[in-house]
C-alpha positions as CSV (number, residue, x, y, z in Angstrom):
1,M,0.0,0.0,0.0
2,Q,3.0,2.3,0.4
3,Q,3.7,2.4,-3.3
4,G,0.4,1.3,-4.8
5,M,-0.6,-2.1,-6.3
6,Q,1.1,-1.2,-9.6
7,K,4.5,-1.2,-7.9
8,A,3.8,-4.4,-5.9
9,S,6.5,-6.3,-7.8
10,A,8.0,-9.5,-6.5
11,R,11.3,-7.6,-6.1
12,N,9.8,-4.8,-4.0
13,I,7.8,-7.3,-1.8
14,A,10.9,-9.5,-1.3
15,K,12.9,-6.5,-0.3
16,E,10.3,-5.4,2.2
17,A,10.0,-8.9,3.6
18,G,13.7,-9.3,3.9
19,L,13.9,-12.1,1.4
20,S,16.0,-12.6,-1.7
21,L,14.1,-12.5,-5.0
22,G,15.1,-16.1,-5.6
23,A,13.5,-17.2,-2.3
24,M,10.4,-15.3,-3.2
25,R,10.3,-16.9,-6.7
26,Y,10.6,-20.3,-5.1
27,Y,7.2,-19.9,-3.4
28,F,5.5,-17.6,-6.0
29,S,6.5,-18.1,-9.6
30,A,4.3,-15.2,-10.8
31,Q,3.1,-11.9,-9.2
32,N,-0.5,-13.0,-9.6
33,E,0.2,-16.0,-7.3
34,L,1.7,-13.7,-4.7
35,L,-1.3,-11.4,-4.8
36,A,-3.8,-14.3,-4.7
37,Y,-1.9,-15.6,-1.6
38,A,-2.0,-12.1,0.0
39,N,-5.7,-12.0,-0.7
40,Q,-6.2,-15.4,0.9
41,L,-4.5,-14.1,4.0
42,V,-6.8,-11.1,4.2
43,H,-9.8,-13.3,3.6
44,A,-8.6,-15.7,6.4
45,R,-8.1,-12.9,8.8
46,L,-11.6,-11.5,8.1
47,A,-13.1,-15.0,8.3
48,E,-11.5,-15.4,11.8
49,K,-12.9,-12.0,12.9
50,I,-16.4,-13.0,11.6
51,D,-16.2,-16.4,13.4
52,T,-15.4,-14.6,16.6
53,I,-18.3,-12.2,16.2
54,F,-20.7,-15.1,15.5
55,Q,-19.5,-16.7,18.7
56,D,-20.1,-13.6,20.8
57,D,-22.9,-13.7,23.3
58,V,-25.0,-10.9,21.8
59,Q,-28.4,-10.7,20.1
60,P,-28.5,-12.2,16.6
61,K,-29.2,-8.9,14.9
62,E,-26.3,-7.2,16.7
63,K,-24.0,-10.0,15.5
64,I,-25.2,-9.4,11.9
65,L,-24.5,-5.7,12.2
66,R,-21.0,-6.3,13.7
67,V,-20.1,-8.8,10.9
68,L,-21.0,-6.3,8.2
69,L,-19.3,-3.4,9.9
70,C,-16.0,-5.3,10.4
71,L,-15.6,-5.1,6.6
72,L,-15.7,-1.3,6.7
73,P,-13.3,1.3,8.1
74,S,-14.2,2.7,11.5
75,R,-12.6,4.1,14.6
76,E,-11.6,0.6,15.5
77,E,-10.7,-0.6,12.0
78,P,-8.3,1.6,10.2
79,M,-8.7,2.4,6.5
80,L,-5.6,0.5,5.7
81,E,-7.2,-2.9,6.1
82,T,-10.2,-2.0,3.9
83,S,-7.9,-0.4,1.4
84,V,-5.7,-3.6,1.2
85,R,-8.8,-5.8,0.9
86,L,-10.2,-3.8,-2.0
87,S,-6.9,-3.3,-3.7
88,L,-6.2,-7.0,-3.6
89,K,-9.7,-7.8,-4.8
90,M,-9.2,-5.5,-7.8
91,A,-5.7,-6.8,-8.6
92,C,-6.9,-10.4,-8.4
93,T,-10.0,-9.9,-10.5
94,Q,-7.9,-8.3,-13.3
95,D,-6.1,-11.6,-13.8
96,A,-8.3,-13.9,-15.8
97,E,-6.8,-17.0,-14.2
98,S,-7.6,-15.8,-10.7
99,I,-11.3,-14.9,-11.3
100,G,-13.5,-17.2,-9.3
101,K,-10.6,-18.8,-7.5
102,V,-9.8,-16.0,-5.1
103,P,-11.9,-15.7,-2.0
104,D,-13.9,-12.5,-1.6
105,A,-14.3,-11.5,2.0
106,A,-17.3,-9.2,1.4
107,Y,-19.2,-11.9,-0.5
108,S,-18.4,-14.6,2.1
109,A,-19.6,-12.2,4.9
110,A,-22.8,-11.4,3.0
111,K,-23.4,-15.1,2.4
112,N,-22.9,-15.9,6.1
113,V,-25.3,-13.1,7.0
114,I,-28.0,-14.1,4.5
115,S,-27.7,-17.8,5.6
116,Y,-27.9,-16.7,9.3
117,L,-31.0,-14.6,8.6
118,A,-32.6,-17.6,6.8
119,L,-31.6,-20.0,9.6
120,L,-33.2,-17.7,12.2
121,N,-36.3,-17.4,9.9
122,L,-35.7,-13.6,9.8
123,I,-35.5,-13.2,6.0
124,V,-38.6,-12.2,4.1
125,K,-40.6,-15.0,2.5
126,N,-39.6,-15.9,-1.2
127,A,-36.3,-14.0,-1.0
128,D,-33.8,-15.0,-3.6
129,L,-30.9,-15.8,-1.3
130,E,-28.3,-15.8,-4.0
131,L,-29.4,-12.4,-5.3
132,E,-29.6,-11.0,-1.8
133,T,-26.1,-12.2,-1.1
134,E,-24.9,-10.5,-4.2
135,R,-26.8,-7.3,-3.4
136,L,-25.4,-7.2,0.2
137,S,-21.9,-7.9,-1.0
138,A,-22.2,-5.0,-3.5
139,L,-23.5,-2.7,-0.8
140,L,-20.5,-3.6,1.4
141,D,-17.9,-3.0,-1.3
142,G,-19.7,0.2,-2.3
143,L,-19.7,1.6,1.2
144,A,-16.0,0.6,1.6
145,M,-15.1,2.4,-1.7
146,I,-17.0,5.5,-0.5
147,S,-15.3,5.4,2.9
148,L,-11.9,5.3,1.2
149,A,-12.6,7.8,-1.5
150,N,-14.3,10.4,0.6
151,P,-14.0,9.7,4.4
152,A,-16.0,12.8,5.2
153,E,-19.0,11.3,3.4
154,A,-18.7,8.0,5.3
155,E,-19.5,8.9,8.8
156,E,-20.1,5.8,10.9
157,A,-23.7,6.7,11.9
158,K,-24.6,7.2,8.2
159,I,-23.1,3.8,7.3
160,K,-24.9,2.1,10.1
161,R,-28.2,3.7,8.9
162,L,-27.6,2.5,5.3
163,I,-26.8,-1.1,6.5
164,R,-29.9,-1.1,8.8
165,Y,-32.1,0.2,6.0
166,H,-30.9,-2.6,3.7
167,L,-31.4,-5.2,6.4
168,N,-34.9,-3.9,7.1
169,S,-35.7,-4.4,3.4
170,I,-35.0,-8.1,3.6
171,S,-35.8,-9.0,7.2
172,T,-39.0,-9.9,8.9
173,E,-37.9,-8.0,12.0
174,S,-36.7,-4.4,12.4
175,F,-33.0,-3.6,12.6
176,S,-33.8,-0.4,14.5
177,E,-31.2,1.6,16.2
178,P,-30.6,0.7,19.9
179,K,-32.3,3.0,22.3
């Protein structure tokens, strides 16, 4: 992130990691392999966070909000993590061989949330779960992009309202703000 994804060459990354270029090439023969691996690490880290949130002893709707918010920058989560996630996502989707093979943290989180809503019988009747997963994933990525591009527009209260509004459109129970 210091030099941008365009300059994320194997040589620069090896230097930053304190490795020789040969050692780096031993594990990653091409830059797209290295970026896909980095994306898998980001995905694994977020999956671990999400698992922790789902194990918390809080109300189901609060868990859902926390899962969705962990993908966006906030006071607790710096912009760097979101920026890395989106940059890697863009870099990996530009490589035709990687498309469909690289995990997408926002999509996985959205799928977990939609599945959880369905499991709890909180999703509206006749909802297209696949379409709702795609729509929620797109909302998360869009909010992340807005947060990065214009932080002043992405105040935390506004983001929470947008997420609650979306959840209310697909849920049988209200995701109203806590009193």
